[in-house]
C-alpha positions as CSV (number, residue, x, y, z in Angstrom):
1,M,-33.0,-3.6,-11.1
2,S,-31.0,-1.5,-13.2
3,S,-31.7,1.5,-11.0
4,L,-30.1,-0.7,-8.5
5,L,-27.1,-1.7,-10.3
6,A,-26.4,2.0,-11.0
7,R,-25.9,2.9,-7.4
8,R,-24.0,0.4,-6.9
9,V,-21.6,1.2,-9.6
10,A,-21.8,5.0,-9.3
11,F,-18.7,5.5,-7.8
12,V,-17.0,5.4,-11.2
13,T,-18.2,8.4,-12.2
14,V,-15.7,10.6,-9.7
15,L,-13.3,9.7,-13.2
16,R,-15.3,12.3,-15.5
17,H,-12.9,14.8,-13.8
18,R,-10.3,15.5,-16.3
19,D,-7.3,15.9,-13.5
20,Y,-8.5,13.1,-11.2
21,R,-8.7,10.8,-14.1
22,I,-4.8,11.7,-15.2
23,Y,-3.8,11.5,-11.7
24,Y,-5.7,7.6,-11.5
25,L,-4.3,6.6,-14.7
26,G,-0.5,7.5,-13.5
27,L,-1.5,6.1,-10.2
28,L,-2.3,2.7,-11.9
29,A,1.1,2.5,-14.2
30,S,3.2,3.5,-11.0
31,V,0.8,1.2,-8.5
32,T,1.2,-1.8,-11.1
33,A,5.1,-1.2,-11.2
34,H,5.3,-1.2,-7.1
35,Q,3.5,-4.6,-7.1
36,G,5.6,-6.1,-9.9
37,M,8.9,-4.7,-8.2
38,V,7.9,-6.8,-5.0
39,A,7.4,-9.8,-6.8
40,A,10.0,-9.5,-9.3
41,Q,13.0,-8.6,-6.4
42,G,11.5,-11.0,-4.0
43,W,12.0,-13.8,-6.9
44,L,15.8,-12.8,-7.7
45,V,16.6,-12.3,-3.9
46,Y,15.1,-16.4,-3.4
47,D,16.6,-17.4,-6.2
48,M,20.3,-16.2,-5.3
49,T,19.9,-17.1,-1.6
50,S,17.1,-19.4,-0.7
51,L,17.0,-17.5,2.7
52,P,13.7,-16.2,3.8
53,A,15.9,-13.6,6.1
54,A,17.3,-12.5,2.9
55,L,13.9,-11.4,1.7
56,G,13.1,-9.7,5.2
57,Y,16.7,-7.8,5.0
58,V,16.0,-6.6,1.3
59,A,12.2,-5.2,2.3
60,A,13.5,-3.6,5.4
61,A,15.9,-1.8,3.8
62,Q,13.3,-0.1,1.5
63,A,11.4,0.8,5.0
64,V,14.6,2.3,6.4
65,P,13.8,5.8,4.7
66,A,10.7,6.0,6.1
67,L,11.8,6.6,9.9
68,F,13.7,9.7,9.1
69,L,12.2,11.2,6.2
70,S,8.2,10.8,6.5
71,L,7.7,13.6,8.8
72,L,9.9,15.9,6.3
73,S,8.1,15.1,2.9
74,G,4.8,15.7,4.4
75,A,5.8,19.1,5.8
76,L,6.9,19.6,2.3
77,A,3.8,18.5,0.7
78,D,1.8,21.1,2.6
79,R,4.2,23.9,2.1
80,F,4.9,23.3,-1.8
81,D,3.8,22.0,-5.1
82,P,3.0,18.2,-4.5
83,R,3.7,17.6,-8.3
84,R,7.1,17.8,-8.0
85,F,7.7,15.7,-5.1
86,I,5.5,12.9,-7.2
87,A,7.6,13.3,-10.3
88,L,11.0,13.3,-8.4
89,G,10.4,10.2,-6.6
90,Q,8.9,8.3,-9.2
91,G,12.2,9.3,-11.6
92,I,14.3,8.3,-9.3
93,S,12.4,4.6,-8.5
94,A,12.2,4.4,-12.5
95,M,16.2,4.7,-12.8
96,M,16.9,2.3,-9.9
97,M,14.9,-0.3,-11.4
98,A,16.4,0.2,-15.0
99,A,20.0,0.1,-13.5
100,L,19.0,-3.0,-11.5
101,G,17.4,-4.5,-14.8
102,V,20.9,-4.0,-16.7
103,A,22.8,-5.7,-13.9
104,V,20.8,-8.5,-14.1
105,L,21.1,-8.4,-17.6
106,L,25.3,-8.3,-17.5
107,D,25.1,-11.0,-14.5
108,A,26.7,-8.7,-12.2
109,V,23.7,-9.0,-9.5
110,A,24.5,-9.6,-6.2
111,V,21.8,-9.3,-3.2
112,W,23.6,-6.1,-2.0
113,H,22.6,-4.2,-5.5
114,V,19.0,-5.5,-4.8
115,A,19.3,-3.8,-1.3
116,V,20.6,-0.6,-2.3
117,S,18.1,-0.2,-5.0
118,A,15.6,-0.8,-2.3
119,F,16.9,1.5,0.1
120,V,17.2,4.4,-2.9
121,I,13.5,3.6,-3.9
122,G,12.3,3.5,-0.2
123,I,13.7,7.4,-0.2
124,A,12.4,8.2,-3.2
125,Q,8.8,6.8,-2.4
126,T,8.7,7.8,1.1
127,L,9.6,11.7,-0.4
128,D,6.3,11.2,-3.1
129,Q,3.9,9.4,-0.7
130,P,2.6,12.1,1.3
131,S,2.3,14.4,-1.7
132,R,0.3,11.6,-3.7
133,R,-2.3,11.8,-0.7
134,A,-2.7,15.0,-0.7
135,I,-2.9,16.0,-3.8
136,W,-6.0,13.8,-4.8
137,P,-8.8,15.3,-2.6
138,V,-8.6,18.9,-4.1
139,L,-8.9,17.2,-7.9
140,V,-12.2,15.9,-6.4
141,P,-15.7,17.4,-4.9
142,R,-15.7,16.9,-1.3
143,A,-19.2,14.5,-1.8
144,E,-17.5,12.1,-4.2
145,M,-14.2,11.7,-1.5
146,L,-15.9,8.5,-0.8
147,Y,-15.6,7.2,-4.4
148,A,-12.0,8.5,-5.1
149,A,-10.6,6.9,-1.8
150,S,-12.3,3.5,-3.3
151,L,-10.8,3.6,-6.5
152,N,-7.3,4.5,-5.2
153,Q,-7.5,1.6,-2.9
154,G,-8.8,-0.6,-5.5
155,V,-5.6,0.6,-7.8
156,W,-3.5,-1.1,-5.0
157,N,-5.8,-4.4,-4.7
158,G,-6.6,-4.5,-8.8
159,T,-2.7,-4.2,-9.7
160,R,-1.9,-6.8,-6.8
161,A,-4.1,-9.4,-8.8
162,V,-2.3,-8.8,-12.2
163,A,0.9,-7.4,-11.5
164,P,2.7,-10.0,-9.7
165,A,1.8,-12.7,-12.0
166,V,2.8,-10.7,-15.0
167,A,6.4,-9.8,-13.3
168,T,6.6,-13.7,-12.5
169,G,5.1,-14.4,-15.7
170,I,7.6,-12.8,-17.6
171,I,10.3,-14.1,-15.8
172,A,8.9,-17.7,-16.3
173,I,8.2,-17.0,-20.1
174,V,11.4,-15.5,-21.2
175,G,13.4,-18.0,-19.1
176,A,11.6,-20.8,-20.9
177,M,12.5,-19.0,-24.4
178,T,16.0,-18.4,-23.6
179,G,16.6,-21.3,-20.8
180,D,17.5,-18.4,-18.3
181,E,15.0,-17.2,-15.9
182,R,17.5,-14.1,-15.1
183,F,16.9,-12.8,-18.4
184,G,13.5,-12.8,-17.9
185,A,14.0,-10.7,-14.5
186,A,15.9,-8.1,-16.5
187,I,13.1,-7.6,-18.8
188,A,10.3,-7.3,-16.1
189,F,12.9,-4.9,-14.4
190,F,13.0,-2.7,-17.5
191,A,9.1,-2.8,-17.3
192,I,8.8,-1.6,-14.0
193,A,11.0,1.4,-14.6
194,A,8.4,2.2,-17.6
195,G,5.6,2.3,-15.1
196,F,7.4,4.6,-12.7
197,A,8.1,7.0,-15.4
198,S,4.4,6.8,-16.3
199,M,3.5,9.1,-13.1
200,V,6.3,11.4,-14.0
201,V,4.3,12.1,-17.3
202,A,1.1,12.5,-15.3
203,M,2.3,14.9,-13.1
204,G,3.2,17.0,-15.8
205,V,0.0,17.8,-16.9
206,I,-2.2,17.8,-14.1
207,H,-3.7,21.1,-13.1
208,L,-3.5,22.0,-9.5
209,P,-6.2,24.1,-8.1
210,E,-5.0,26.6,-5.5
211,I,-4.7,25.0,-2.0
212,R,-4.4,26.4,1.7
213,R,-0.6,25.6,2.4
214,S,0.7,25.5,5.6
215,G,1.8,28.5,7.2
216,G,4.7,27.6,10.1
217,A,7.9,29.8,9.8
218,T,10.0,26.9,9.1
219,V,9.4,23.4,7.9
220,L,10.7,22.4,11.2
221,H,7.8,24.3,12.4
222,D,5.3,22.8,10.2
223,I,6.4,19.2,11.5
224,A,6.0,20.1,15.0
225,D,2.8,21.4,14.5
226,G,1.5,18.5,12.5
227,L,2.3,16.0,15.0
228,V,0.8,18.3,17.7
229,Y,-2.2,18.5,15.8
230,T,-2.4,14.5,15.4
231,W,-2.1,13.8,18.9
232,R,-4.7,16.0,20.1
233,Q,-7.3,14.7,17.4
234,R,-7.0,11.6,18.8
235,I,-9.1,9.6,16.2
236,L,-6.1,10.6,13.6
237,F,-3.3,9.0,16.0
238,T,-5.8,6.0,16.8
239,L,-6.5,5.0,13.1
240,L,-2.8,5.6,12.2
241,V,-1.4,3.5,15.0
242,L,-4.2,0.7,13.8
243,S,-2.9,0.9,10.2
244,L,0.5,0.4,11.4
245,V,0.0,-2.8,13.2
246,I,-2.5,-4.2,10.3
247,G,0.6,-3.5,7.8
248,F,3.5,-4.4,10.0
249,F,2.4,-7.7,11.2
250,G,-0.4,-8.3,8.8
251,L,0.6,-7.1,5.3
252,S,4.1,-8.2,5.9
253,Y,3.2,-11.9,4.7
254,Q,3.7,-10.9,1.1
255,Y,7.3,-10.3,1.3
256,M,7.4,-14.1,2.5
257,M,5.8,-15.7,0.0
258,P,8.2,-16.9,-2.0
259,A,9.6,-19.0,0.8
260,F,6.0,-19.9,2.1
261,A,5.2,-20.8,-1.6
262,Q,8.4,-22.9,-2.4
263,D,8.9,-24.4,1.1
264,S,5.5,-25.0,2.9
265,L,3.7,-25.5,-0.2
266,G,5.6,-26.8,-3.1
267,L,4.9,-24.8,-5.7
268,D,6.8,-23.3,-8.6
269,T,7.4,-19.5,-10.2
270,E,4.4,-19.6,-12.1
271,D,2.0,-20.5,-9.0
272,L,3.8,-18.0,-6.8
273,G,2.5,-15.4,-9.1
274,F,-1.1,-16.4,-9.2
275,L,-0.8,-17.0,-5.0
276,L,0.1,-13.0,-4.7
277,S,-2.1,-12.4,-7.3
278,A,-5.4,-13.9,-5.5
279,S,-5.0,-11.3,-2.8
280,G,-5.5,-8.6,-5.2
281,V,-8.4,-10.5,-6.5
282,G,-9.8,-10.7,-3.2
283,G,-8.8,-6.6,-2.9
284,I,-11.1,-5.5,-6.0
285,I,-14.1,-7.6,-4.5
286,G,-13.4,-5.9,-1.4
287,V,-13.3,-2.3,-2.7
288,V,-16.3,-2.6,-5.3
289,G,-18.4,-3.9,-2.3
290,V,-17.3,-1.3,0.1
291,A,-17.4,1.6,-2.4
292,S,-21.2,0.2,-3.6
293,F,-22.1,1.3,0.3
294,G,-20.5,4.5,0.7
295,A,-22.9,5.5,3.6
296,Y,-21.3,2.6,5.8
297,Q,-17.8,3.4,5.5
298,S,-17.0,5.5,8.0
299,R,-19.0,3.2,10.6
300,A,-17.0,1.8,13.4
301,W,-18.6,-1.5,13.3
302,L,-16.8,-1.7,9.6
303,I,-13.2,-0.4,10.6
304,G,-13.3,-3.0,13.6
305,F,-14.6,-6.1,11.7
306,A,-12.1,-5.1,9.0
307,A,-9.2,-4.8,11.4
308,A,-9.9,-8.1,13.2
309,G,-11.1,-10.1,10.0
310,A,-7.5,-9.0,8.3
311,G,-5.8,-10.8,11.0
312,A,-7.8,-14.1,11.1
313,A,-7.8,-14.4,7.0
314,V,-3.7,-14.0,7.5
315,M,-4.0,-16.9,10.2
316,G,-6.0,-19.0,8.0
317,L,-3.6,-18.4,4.9
318,A,-0.6,-19.6,7.5
319,S,-2.9,-23.1,8.4
320,S,-3.3,-23.6,4.9
321,A,0.6,-24.9,5.0
322,L,-1.0,-27.6,7.5
323,W,-4.4,-28.6,6.1
324,G,-5.4,-27.7,2.7
325,G,-2.7,-27.0,0.8
326,Y,-2.9,-24.9,-2.5
327,A,-6.0,-24.2,-2.6
328,L,-7.0,-23.2,0.8
329,A,-3.9,-20.7,0.4
330,L,-5.8,-19.2,-2.3
331,V,-9.2,-19.0,-0.9
332,F,-7.6,-17.1,2.3
333,A,-4.9,-15.1,0.5
334,A,-8.0,-13.5,-1.6
335,A,-10.4,-13.3,1.8
336,S,-7.0,-11.5,3.2
337,G,-7.1,-8.8,-0.1
338,A,-10.8,-8.4,0.3
339,I,-10.9,-7.4,4.3
340,N,-7.7,-5.2,4.0
341,A,-9.1,-3.7,1.5
342,L,-12.3,-2.9,3.9
343,F,-10.0,-1.4,6.1
344,Q,-8.0,0.8,3.8
345,V,-10.9,2.3,2.4
346,A,-12.9,3.1,5.3
347,A,-9.6,4.4,7.4
348,S,-8.9,6.6,4.3
349,T,-12.1,8.1,4.1
350,V,-12.3,8.6,7.6
351,L,-8.9,10.5,7.5
352,N,-9.6,12.8,4.3
353,L,-12.9,13.8,5.9
354,L,-11.6,14.8,8.8
355,V,-8.1,16.6,8.2
356,P,-8.3,20.1,6.9
357,D,-6.2,20.8,4.0
358,H,-3.3,22.5,5.0
359,Y,-2.8,19.6,7.5
360,R,-3.5,16.9,4.9
361,G,0.0,16.2,3.9
362,R,1.4,16.1,7.5
363,V,-1.0,13.7,8.8
364,F,-0.8,11.1,5.6
365,G,2.9,11.7,6.1
366,L,2.8,10.2,9.5
367,R,0.3,7.7,7.5
368,G,3.0,7.1,5.2
369,L,5.7,6.6,7.7
370,M,3.6,3.6,9.6
371,W,2.6,2.3,5.7
372,N,6.4,2.1,4.9
373,L,7.4,0.3,8.0
374,M,5.6,-2.7,6.6
375,P,8.6,-4.0,4.9
376,L,10.2,-4.0,8.6
377,G,7.6,-6.3,9.6
378,A,9.0,-8.1,6.9
379,L,12.0,-8.4,8.9
380,Q,10.8,-9.6,12.1
381,A,8.7,-12.1,10.0
382,G,12.1,-13.4,8.2
383,L,13.8,-13.8,11.4
384,V,11.1,-15.4,12.9
385,A,10.5,-17.7,10.1
386,T,14.0,-18.6,10.2
387,W,14.0,-19.8,13.9
388,V,10.7,-21.5,13.8
389,S,9.0,-21.5,10.4
390,V,7.8,-19.0,7.7
391,P,3.7,-20.2,8.5
392,F,4.1,-19.2,12.4
393,A,5.7,-16.3,11.3
394,I,2.6,-15.4,9.0
395,A,0.3,-16.8,11.8
396,L,1.8,-15.0,14.6
397,G,0.9,-11.4,13.0
398,G,-2.4,-12.5,12.4
399,A,-3.1,-13.1,16.2
400,V,-1.1,-10.0,16.7
401,I,-3.9,-8.1,14.6
402,I,-6.7,-9.6,16.3
403,I,-5.7,-9.0,20.0
404,F,-4.5,-5.1,19.1
405,T,-7.9,-4.3,17.4
406,V,-9.6,-5.8,20.3
407,L,-7.9,-3.6,23.0
408,V,-8.0,-0.5,20.8
409,F,-11.7,-0.5,20.3
410,I,-12.1,-1.1,24.1
411,A,-9.7,1.9,24.9
412,S,-10.9,4.2,22.3
413,P,-14.6,5.8,22.6
414,Q,-13.8,8.3,19.9
415,L,-13.2,5.3,17.4
416,R,-16.5,3.6,18.4
417,R,-18.5,7.1,17.6
418,V,-16.1,8.0,14.7
419,R,-19.3,8.5,12.0
420,S,-20.8,11.1,14.7
421,L,-17.2,12.7,14.5
422,V,-17.4,12.8,10.6
423,T,-21.0,14.6,10.8
424,E,-19.4,17.3,12.8
425,A,-16.6,18.1,10.6
426,D,-18.9,18.0,7.7
427,E,-21.0,20.8,9.7
428,G,-18.1,22.7,10.5
429,R,-16.8,22.9,7.0
430,N,-20.6,23.9,6.1
431,A,-21.0,26.8,8.6
432,P,-20.8,30.3,7.5
433,A,-17.5,31.8,8.2
C-alpha cells in the first residue's frame, strides 16, 4: 500500500532540483497574484458599473497585446536569456497593480483606469509568458518533464482555489472593518503587486544551464521560421488551436462570474470568492490525478475526453442558474477545473516532449497567443450576456467546445496517434549523433 502511494505522489520529487524549485516558488507567487487580480478587478469593475459587458471590455483590454506581441516575445525567448523578460514583465505587472491600488485608495479610480492597467499588464505578460514556458523544461531532466508540467498546471489550479477567495475576502473583511469595500480592494491590489514582485526576485537567483539558441539572421527570420515549423508539424498546430477554443469559449466564463453570481444566483461577495475557488479545487484534484498516472498523459483518448468534458462541465455550470442554484454551481465549477486541468497537463506535456529546445519559445509564444486570447472570449460572452443572458452565454461556449473537439478528432489522424509521435521523438533524441 505504501509503495502504491509513493508512486502516486512521485511527481513532487522534481522539486529536489534547486533551480526548478526556485522557479516554482516564484511561479506560485506570481500566479496567485494573477488569479487574485482577475477576481479583484472583476469585483471593482462590476461594483462601479453593474454591467456584464464592462467585465468583457476590461478582459479584452488585457488580451489585445497578445495579438501583436506573442510571436515577437516567443522569438526573443529563443534568442536571449529568458530570465530578463520574465523579470521585466513581472516588474511591470507589480507596478501597475500598486498604481491601481493607490488610485482606489484615493477614490480617484474609474473604469478606464482598470482597463489601462489591464492593457499594460497584458503587454507585460505577453512579454514574459513564452520565456516562462521556455525556461522550466531546461531546469529538469527530460524523464521528469511530466512531473514538472503537472506541478506547473497545479499552480494555476491550486491558486484558483485560494487566490480569488483571498482577494474577495480581503475586500469583504476590510470593507466590514472600515465600512468601505473599496478600501479593501486597494489593500488587495497592493498584496497582488507583492506577488508579482516575488517572481522578479526568483529570476535573480536562478542558474540557467546552456541552452541551444535560435540562429536566424534577425528576429523576424526567427518568427517566420517558428511559424513554418509549427505549421509543418501539424500535431503542434492542432493542439494549439484546440487550446485556443477551450480557453476562448470555455475558460472565459471566469470573467463573467461576478455577473453570474450576483444576477443569476443572487450571491454576495464572499460567495463569489468561493465559487471562483471551486474551479481551483477541482483543478487540484485533476492535476494530482493525471500526475499520478503519468504514462497516460500523452494518450489521445485523454486529450479528447478532457477537451469535450470541459465543454460539458461549462454547460452544466450555466444550467445551475436554472435548476440547482449555488450548490450545483459549485459542483460544476469544480468539475470544470478538474477536467480542464487534465487537458492542460496533457497538452503541455505533449508539446514539450515534441518541440526541440531552440523552437520552444516560439511554439509556446504561439500558445501564449492562444491563451491570451481567452479574455477576448470574455468580450464575446459579455456581449451575448447583454443581448440574451449570462447563463446562455456560458452554455453557448461549452457547446462550441464539444462540437469543435469532435470535428478535430475526426479531421486529425496525427492527434489520434499522438502517443506514437511522442515515442518517435524520444527515439530521435536518444539516437547517436
